[in-house]
Each structure stands twice: as C-alpha cells, then as structure tokens.
C-alpha positions in Angstrom: 26.7 9.4 22.9 26.1 5.8 23.8 27.1 4.3 27.2 30.3 2.4 27.4 30.0 -1.3 26.6 31.0 -2.2 30.1 27.9 -0.3 31.4 25.6 -2.0 29.0 26.9 -5.5 30.0 26.5 -4.7 33.7 22.9 -3.7 33.1 22.2 -7.2 31.7 23.6 -9.1 34.6 21.3 -11.3 36.6 20.1 -9.6 39.8 17.5 -10.3 42.5 14.2 -8.6 42.0 13.2 -6.3 44.8 10.2 -4.4 43.4 7.2 -6.4 44.7 4.7 -4.3 42.7 6.5 -4.8 39.4 6.9 -8.6 40.1 3.2 -8.8 40.8 2.2 -7.1 37.6 4.2 -9.7 35.7 2.6 -12.6 37.6 -0.8 -11.2 36.9 -0.2 -11.4 33.2 0.0 -15.2 33.4 -2.0 -16.1 36.5 -2.4 -19.8 35.6 1.2 -20.4 34.5 2.7 -18.4 37.4 0.4 -19.8 40.2 3.2 -21.6 42.1 5.2 -18.4 42.4 2.3 -16.0 42.7 1.0 -18.0 45.8 4.3 -17.2 47.6 4.5 -13.6 46.5 0.9 -12.9 47.5 1.6 -14.2 51.0 5.1 -13.0 51.6 6.2 -10.4 49.0 9.6 -10.9 47.3 11.9 -11.2 50.3 14.0 -14.4 49.5 14.0 -15.4 53.1 10.2 -15.4 53.1 9.5 -17.1 49.8 12.1 -19.8 50.0 14.2 -18.6 47.1 15.2 -15.6 44.9 13.4 -14.0 42.0 16.0 -13.4 39.3 15.8 -10.8 36.6 18.0 -9.5 33.8 17.2 -6.0 32.5 14.0 -5.6 34.6 11.2 -7.9 35.6 9.0 -6.8 32.8 11.5 -8.4 30.5 12.7 -11.5 32.4 11.9 -13.3 35.6 12.8 -16.6 37.2 12.2 -18.1 40.6 15.1 -20.0 42.1 14.3 -22.1 45.2 13.4 -25.7 45.8 12.2 -25.5 42.2 13.7 -23.5 39.3 10.7 -21.8 37.6 11.4 -19.6 34.6 8.5 -17.2 34.2 9.5 -15.0 31.2 12.5 -14.1 29.1 14.4 -14.4 25.8 16.7 -17.1 24.9 19.6 -15.0 26.1 17.8 -14.4 29.5 17.2 -18.1 30.0 20.9 -18.8 29.2 21.9 -16.2 31.8 19.6 -17.7 34.4 21.0 -21.1 33.7 24.6 -19.9 34.0 23.8 -18.3 37.3 22.2 -21.5 38.6 25.3 -23.5 37.5 27.6 -21.0 39.3 25.9 -21.6 42.7 25.2 -24.6 44.9 22.2 -26.4 43.5 19.2 -26.2 45.8 16.5 -27.2 43.4 15.2 -30.7 42.8 13.3 -29.9 39.6 12.7 -27.4 36.8 9.0 -26.7 36.1 7.0 -24.1 34.2 5.9 -23.3 30.7 7.5 -25.7 28.3 8.7 -22.9 26.0 10.9 -21.6 28.9 11.8 -24.8 30.7 13.0 -26.9 27.8 15.6 -24.4 26.4 16.8 -23.6 29.9 17.3 -27.3 30.6 19.3 -27.6 27.4 21.7 -25.1 28.8 21.8 -26.8 32.2 21.9 -30.5 31.1 25.7 -30.7 30.7 26.3 -29.5 34.3 23.2 -30.9 36.1 22.4 -33.9 34.0 21.5 -36.6 33.4 18.0 -35.9 34.7 16.0 -38.6 36.4 13.1 -37.7 34.1 12.3 -35.1 31.5 8.7 -34.5 30.7 8.6 -32.0 27.9 4.9 -32.0 27.2 2.4 -31.6 30.1 -0.9 -30.1 29.2 -1.7 -27.1 31.5 -5.5 -27.2 32.0 -8.0 -24.8 33.6 -11.6 -24.7 34.7 -13.3 -21.3 35.0 -16.8 -22.4 35.8 -18.5 -25.2 37.8 -17.7 -28.7 36.8 -19.5 -30.4 33.9 -19.8 -33.8 35.7 -21.3 -34.8 39.0 -19.3 -34.1 42.2 -18.4 -36.6 44.8 -19.8 -35.0 47.9 -18.0 -37.6 50.1 -14.8 -35.9 49.3 -13.9 -33.5 52.1 -11.0 -31.8 53.8 -8.7 -34.1 55.7 -8.5 -33.7 59.4 -5.2 -33.5 61.3 -6.0 -36.8 63.1 -6.2 -38.6 59.8 -2.6 -37.8 58.8 -1.4 -41.4 59.1 -4.1 -42.8 56.9 -3.7 -40.0 54.4 0.1 -40.5 54.3 -0.3 -44.0 53.0 -2.1 -42.7 49.9 0.2 -39.7 49.6 3.4 -41.9 49.6 1.9 -44.3 47.0 1.0 -41.4 44.8 4.4 -39.8 45.1 6.3 -43.0 44.3 4.1 -43.6 41.2 4.3 -40.0 40.0 7.9 -39.0 40.8 9.6 -42.4 40.9 11.3 -42.1 44.3 10.2 -42.7 47.8 9.7 -39.4 49.7 10.6 -41.2 52.9 14.2 -41.8 51.7 17.0 -40.0 53.5 15.3 -38.9 56.7 12.8 -41.6 57.2 10.0 -39.5 55.9 10.0 -36.8 58.5 10.2 -33.9 56.0 7.5 -35.3 53.8 5.3 -36.0 56.8 5.7 -32.3 57.9 4.9 -31.1 54.4 1.7 -33.2 54.2 0.7 -32.2 57.7 1.1 -28.6 56.7 -1.2 -29.1 53.7 -3.8 -30.7 56.0 -3.5 -27.9 58.6 -4.1 -25.4 55.8 -7.2 -27.1 54.7 -5.7 -27.9 51.3 -5.7 -31.8 51.4 -8.9 -33.5 50.3 -9.9 -37.1 50.3 -12.7 -39.7 50.3 -12.4 -42.2 53.1 -14.0 -45.6 53.2 -13.7 -47.7 56.4 -10.8 -45.5 57.5 -8.9 -45.9 54.2 -8.3 -43.2 51.6 -9.8 -44.2 48.2 -9.4 -40.8 46.5 -7.1 -37.9 47.3 -6.0 -34.6 45.9 -4.4 -31.4 47.1 -4.4 -27.7 46.3 -0.6 -27.5 45.9 -0.5 -23.8 45.3 -3.2 -21.1 45.8 -2.9 -17.5 44.6 -5.6 -14.9 45.0 -7.0 -15.9 41.5 -5.9 -19.5 40.9 -5.8 -22.8 42.8 -3.5 -25.5 41.3 -4.7 -29.0 42.0 -2.0 -31.7 42.4 -1.5 -35.2 43.8 -4.7 -36.7 42.3 -4.8 -40.4 43.2 -7.3 -43.2 43.3 -6.8 -46.4 45.2 -5.7 -49.1 42.7 -8.7 -51.3 43.7 -11.2 -48.5 43.0 -9.9 -47.3 39.6 -12.3 -47.2 36.7 -15.3 -46.4 38.9 -15.5 -42.6 38.4 -13.8 -41.6 41.7 -11.2 -39.6 40.0 -13.7 -37.5 38.0 -16.1 -37.0 40.9 -13.4 -36.2 43.4 -11.5 -33.8 41.2 -14.8 -32.1 40.3 -15.6 -31.6 44.0 -12.2 -29.9 44.7 -12.5 -27.9 41.5 -15.9 -26.7 42.5 -14.6 -25.5 45.8 -11.9 -23.5 44.1 -14.3 -22.0 41.6 -16.7 -21.2 44.4 -14.1 -19.0 46.0 -13.8 -17.0 42.7 -10.6 -18.7 41.6 -9.7 -20.6 38.4 -9.0 -24.3 39.1 -5.9 -25.5 37.3 -3.7 -28.5 37.0 -1.1 -30.0 34.7 -0.8 -33.6 33.6 1.6 -35.8 31.7 0.6 -36.0 28.0 1.0 -39.8 27.9 -1.5 -40.2 30.7 -4.6 -40.5 28.5 -6.8 -41.8 31.3 -6.1 -38.7 33.5 -6.5 -36.3 30.6 -9.9 -37.9 29.7 -10.9 -37.6 33.3 -10.1 -33.9 33.6 -11.8 -33.2 30.3 -14.9 -34.9 31.6 -14.8 -32.6 34.6 -14.6 -29.6 32.2 -11.0 -28.7 32.2 -9.5 -27.4 28.9 -5.9 -27.0 27.8 -4.6 -23.5 28.1 -0.9 -24.1 27.6 1.9 -26.7 28.0 4.1 -27.2 31.0 7.4 -29.1 31.2 9.1 -30.7 34.2 12.7 -31.9 34.7 13.2 -34.1 37.7 16.7 -34.1 39.1 18.5 -36.5 41.4 
C-alpha cells in the first residue's frame, strides 16, 4: 500500500541538511564546481551558524543540495528541486547578493527568481570554469608573493579598483569601506592575498578566494592599467597556481566568456575549461 499523498509531499519539502558526511560525499563528487562551499564545510561542518548560511536539500543531499548564505549556490538537483529552492528563497528575507555556480543550475534557478528578485544588476550566463592540475606551462613571476598585513592600504587601492571594474559597484559604499577592508585584511592574514609590488605600489594582485582540501579557487586577478600587455597577468597567475598545485590542490578559476584577453592568459598558464559557471549579481 502506497503512502498517503500528504506524506509524499512532506518528504519533498526543502529542509536543512544536517548530515555532514553525506554532504561531504556530494561535494567530493564535484570538487572544482563545489569549492566555495566545500571550503566552508571542510573547516566548519554544516552548522549554519558556522558556515554563514544553510545547506538546503529536498529528498536527501544525494539528490539535491543548495547553499544559501551571502551567495546562493545550487550544487545539484532536478528542475523541480531548483524551483523548490527558489521558492524557499523568495519566501524568506533575501540575504544573498548573488547567485553563482554551474550554469546548468544557476540559470534555471534565476529564471524562477527573476520576477521576485529582478531586475538583476548583471547576468553572466557563460563563465568558463577552468582548472590546472599540474605545474604551469609558462614562466612564473617570482616577484609575486604573499601580502603582509602592513601592506593592507597599498593592496586595498588595487583591490577596490579590481572590484569596481569586475562587479560594477564600489565596495566602500554604504559603510565607508569598513566591511570590505576587514574582508581583505582577513585574506591577507590567512596568507591568501598575493601581489607584485613596485616602489610600494601593487602592479599585480590575485587571491585564493576559496580553498578546500583539494582545490584552490583563484579570484580577483588584476594588473595595473599602466602595466597591462607585459605578461604580468600570466606570470603572476602562474606563480599563485604553482603554489596551489605544490600543496597537492587543483588550481581553478572562472572567467567571463567575453574577456578574451583573460581567457588567453589563463590558457597560456595551462588552465583548461572543465565546465561553465554563471553569476547573477543582485542590487
């Protein structure tokens, strides 16, 4: 005898995942695509208070999973699962400033959210997800090094310029830049901000935005406008990628498909496309 329909519906409601081992098995199946979430779970487990958001599931994490925090990151699920996640997000106070993840999950989820959360500030539906499993194919810039805490102010100048150019808003807006300064200071303190300095000025920068036990995701790659076209981007990225590969991790990043210069640079380093991400930036 089949279970009553009410019971079946209840089993498909969105709930918060509590089984850390089951969540980790799912994340391990897509280590590159799930790096942003895996980094949090590896350090703090699945407690929402510790990872800055909830891990949603519908019918079990082996079938569907979505991280809901400062970013909304769908990790797996059917069209019905993505719809359910979107409906749950709409029914709560919006905390996230973006959707990001594999394009095949983000795009349909945004289609469900757009009427309630739109218009988006920007929708980037095709961002090649790239990875490097071995040492770089081009020379490394050995002048690129970890940024020291006392270099925060100089580094912030480059970080703000990169953020405005990439995201389209000034990260100092609202609180005068205090929150962004703390975030960058934390990256520096963790040894995940790298740069080349010349006469006290940053001419190349990049960060390890997320680092799981198996993958390091590079973000915030920037070259000073006056020094572009001289190979600093390739050499600097190669240096950081080599550090990550040297720790036994895969180096990864994602890039806008229309940024042909950046894509060419990463290909020169040795990165190859392993998937496609999408990002929706919200106001």
